[in-house]
N, C-alpha and C positions, 0 to 999 in steps of 0.2 A: 881379448878382444879386437875386431878390426875394425874403425871408422872411418867415415868421408866426412872431410869438413871441405866445407865451401866458404870462399873469400879465407882461407886459413893464413894469410898472410896482410889482412885487415885488425884493426883494433881489437874486434871482441874473439874473433879466430885463431888468433896469434894462439894468445891465450890458452885456448879452447888445447888448439892443439900440443901447448905445452906442456899445462898440467895430462892430457892422455897421455901422451909419450913420457912423464912422468913415475904414473903408475904403472909403466910396463904394457900399454897396447898400441896396438900397431893401428899407424895410420896416415889414408890418404888424402895429400893436402891438395885441393883443389882451387887453383888460381889462373888469370887472363895470361900468362904469360909465366915459358920458363925462366926468365930471368929473379923473375920475383920471389918462385921460388928456393931460389940458390940458397937461403940462410937456415931452408926449412930441411936442404936436402942432407948439411951438416949435421942434423939433430938426430936421423932416422929415419921422417916421414916418405911418403911414397908421391914422388910430386903428381900431379896428372893437371895437365893444361887444358880450360874448358872455359868459356865464358857461360855466365851464367843463367844462359835466357837459351841454351844449346840443348833441348831437349835429348835429343841423339846420343849427344856424348854422354851428360846428366846420368842419362839410364845406363851405361856403361860407367860411370864414378858410381852410382848408386849398389851395385849388382855386387854379389859374394862380399858383402858384409853386415856387420848386425847391428849398425843405427849411422844413423848420418843428421847435422847440422844443416840447416840452409838459413838463408837471409836470402832480401832482394838489395843491395847496395842500393846508397844513391849513386846514381851517375850526375855529376855537377853540370857535365854538355849535353846532357838531354832536351833535345826541344821540346819535348812532350812528356811530361813526367811521366803521367796517372800511366801515358800508353806502355813506356816502357815499363812501367809495374804491372799493367797488363798482361804484356808480353812474357818475360821471367818470370810470371804469377803460373801461368800456363806451362810454358816448358817444364819448369819444377814440379806441379802438378801431376803431369804427364808423368815425368820420368819415376818421379817416386811408385805411381801405378804399374808400370811393365816393368820395373827393375824387380818388383817385388818387394822390395825392402820391408821389416815388420817394425823399425825403431826410427824417430823422428825428429829431431828437435827445430822448433823454426823461431827465429828471431821477428818477432811483430812487434805492435809500437803500443803505449799508453792511447787510450782512448778508440782503439779498434772494434769497439764493438760500438761504435759512431757510424751511421750509412753517409752521412749526407754533409762531413767537413772538408770547407773547400781547400781541403792540400792533401800529401801523401798519406796523410793517416787512413783516409777514404780508400785508401788504394789497401793499404793490408787491413782492409776492412773484407775487402773485396779477395786479397788474398784467403784471408780465413775464413769465410765463404765458400772458397773453392775447394781447400784442404777439407772442410768437413763431409765433401760428396765421398769421397777415398774410402775404403773400406778394406778391414784386414790389417791395418796400419794403427799400431801406435804413435799418437799426437802428442808433442809436449809444445806449448805455443806458451812465450816466454814475449812478456807484454811489461817492457822496463819504461820508467818517466824518463825523468830530462837526464841524459849524461851530465855526469860530475867533469867529466873530463872536455863539456867544449868548455869549461873555461878558460883552457890551452888556448885559444881562437885570441883569447885578449891577454897570452903572457906577455907581448912586446910592450903593452901599455902599461901593463902592470908591474913591470920591471924598467921602465924608461920616464912614464909618466903618473904613474902613481894613482892607475885610476884603470878599472875594464868595465865593460858595459855590455849590454845588447840590450835589443826592443821590452824585453821582461817588466813588467812593472816591480818599483823596487820593493813592494812592500805587499809581492804573491806570492802566498806559500806553493813552492817547490817540490817534489819526491823527489829529490836527486838521486839517482844512482848509480855506482860506481860500476865501472865497465868488468871489473875481475867479477863483480858479484853477479853479475849476470851468465859471465862465462863459467863459473863452479856453479849456478844452478842449472846448468846447459850438462857439462863433464854428468854430475846428479841422474840428469836424467838420463842422459845414453847408458849410463854404466847399472840403470834399475833401479838406483836409490828412489828413484819418484814414480809416481800414478800420473796417467797420461790425463791431458787435458788441459784449460787454459790456467796460468799463472800470470798474473801482474805482480810486478817488482816496484816497490816504494820505496827502496832507500831505507838507511836506517832513522833518516827522521824527517820532518815535512820544514823549511826554513824559507825564510825570503832572499833576495839580494842582499838587501840590505843586512842580514844576519850572517852570512854569506863572507860578506866583507867584512864586519868584524873578525871572524874568523882567523881571514886571511893574513888580517893588519897585525894582528896579534900575533898568529904562527909563524908569519916571514918578515915581521920586526919591521914591519912597512904602518906607521902608526896613521899617519896621513891617507892612507891608499880611501878611494871613494868610487864608488858605484854610479855609472850615468846610464842615466835610461838614454838609449839612442832614440833616433826617429825612425819609423819604418823605412822613409827614404833613403835616409844617411848610411841606417843599414844595407836597403836593397844594393846602393852604388858602391859599398864597401866589399860586399858578397861578389859583385862582379867583377869589380876592379882589385880585390885581391888574392879572389879564388877563380876567377876564368869561369865563372858559371855562365850558362845560360840564362836569359830574360824569365823562360818559364820555370825553368827551379827556380831560382830566386822569388820569383811570387809565389811560386809555391809555399815557399818556407815561410816568407815575410806572413803569408795567412794561416801556418801553423802557429806565430805570434802571436798572431792577432786572438787564435784561436785560444789561446794558454791565456791572452789578459781579460778576454770577453768568458773567461769559464765556460768553454767549450767542452776544449781539452783535460778531460778529468776521468778520474780510474773510474772502472766502475763499480769495484767495493771498494768499501772501507778501509782502513790500513788492520792487519792484525798480524800474530806474529809468524804465520805463515808465507807473507807476502813484503813485512820486511827485513830488511837485508842488513849485512854487518858490519860494512865498513860506514865510518862516519864523514861527515864533511873535512874535519880536525884531520881524522885518520889520513883520509886522502892530499888534505894540503902537507901535511908535515912528508908525507912517501911520494906523491907526484909532482909537488910545484915545491918541493926541496930546492929546486936549483934557481929559482926565484929570491930567494932567501938572502936577507940583508946582513 
């Protein structure tokens, strides 16, 4: 079969692309620049340059394929995050409709069932509502919780200063999810192994940042590793300074952290066999954080 993958060079899209190619399928890899697609070319994918809010180009990208993976990627420079998401959502929904594609896997977010969260999560809610108006298309909507890979933002302080930090409360249980498990679910949906609908992905287990710290300390041989709850203000300043994010993007992200801490950003459904993913945080630490091991 042949599939179109948006954000094919990104954290999740690249894993989806590689898995589909390994299974012998053809992939039309979509990214914003030809340069970013160079590594994809060597793997046998078909490069396709388009911004993810370009309805006309995306209609072309979604034509004559068996399925597609779509997402609204974060734009750190966006002066208005919600408007960026709205325009991207409209373009993608229009392209799905106009191309006649009949199987689409969508990366949404935990909490996308909540209409009034004061962050980009409400943008995902709006996106899901817009997609629900489409007919004659099987939609597979995935709502993963907090990415395990977010820990990598603290790689420098883990390695050099024996601590990692975020604004999330140290004792707040999180359903940390590995991106490889998200990618695996998308691949399964695209090749027809899953029924369409909304599926939450809640990781292997619920754990607190403090419990995650204990696992990292043991696995990475950093016995004095600490978790530091950063203030919202310090976090905001760091995101702007080190990631070059806009004021609006940063405020939006802080609102997401607040929603976690205040118990607003929660799954719609309880943990079950179907929404539990295989990669434990210890597995993730041993594989993806191994370069930090002392």
